[in-house]
C-alpha distance (Angstrom), angle and dihedral (degrees) to the residues before:
residue distance angle dihedral
M1 . . .
D2 3.81 . .
H3 3.80 98.2 .
P4 3.78 112.8 28.5
T5 3.78 116.7 -162.3
L6 3.78 135.0 -166.0
E7 3.74 112.2 -99.6
W8 3.89 94.9 -134.4
S9 3.80 95.4 -164.4
K10 3.84 92.9 59.1
H11 3.82 95.3 51.3
S12 3.77 129.4 65.7
A13 3.83 96.6 -172.1
Y14 3.74 142.6 8.7
D15 3.80 137.4 174.6
W16 3.83 143.3 168.0
F17 3.72 117.6 -106.7
D18 3.84 135.3 -166.8
L19 3.77 133.1 173.8
D20 3.79 93.3 -79.8
N21 3.79 96.7 57.2
L22 3.81 101.1 26.6
V23 3.79 90.1 106.4
R24 3.86 87.5 73.0
L25 3.76 87.5 77.4
K26 3.80 88.8 67.3
E27 3.82 94.1 54.9
N28 3.81 114.8 119.1
R29 3.76 90.2 2.6
R30 3.75 129.6 120.5
P31 3.83 118.6 -127.8
G32 3.85 93.1 -97.6
E33 3.79 91.1 54.6
F34 3.84 100.8 68.1
L35 3.77 96.5 102.3
I36 3.85 96.2 117.9
H37 3.74 92.3 43.1
D38 3.85 93.6 48.8
L39 3.83 93.2 46.8
I40 3.83 93.6 50.9
A41 3.80 94.2 41.2
R42 3.84 88.9 52.5
A43 3.83 92.6 47.1
M44 3.75 91.4 49.6
G45 3.79 92.4 46.8
D46 3.80 92.1 51.4
R47 3.82 93.8 54.1
P48 3.84 113.0 123.8
D49 3.80 92.0 -139.4
K50 3.85 92.5 57.6
P51 3.80 111.4 117.0
């Protein structure tokens, strides 16, 4: 697939996140439910352009 697109009917919400607002992914979640936050935080921390 050259140009992936969001399948709108399969998603109730979406947003862009950066290091400043990543903590929002922990809102209304219990400590064992941070998988998405932790994956994105790790990916952002492993970026070669990170200062």
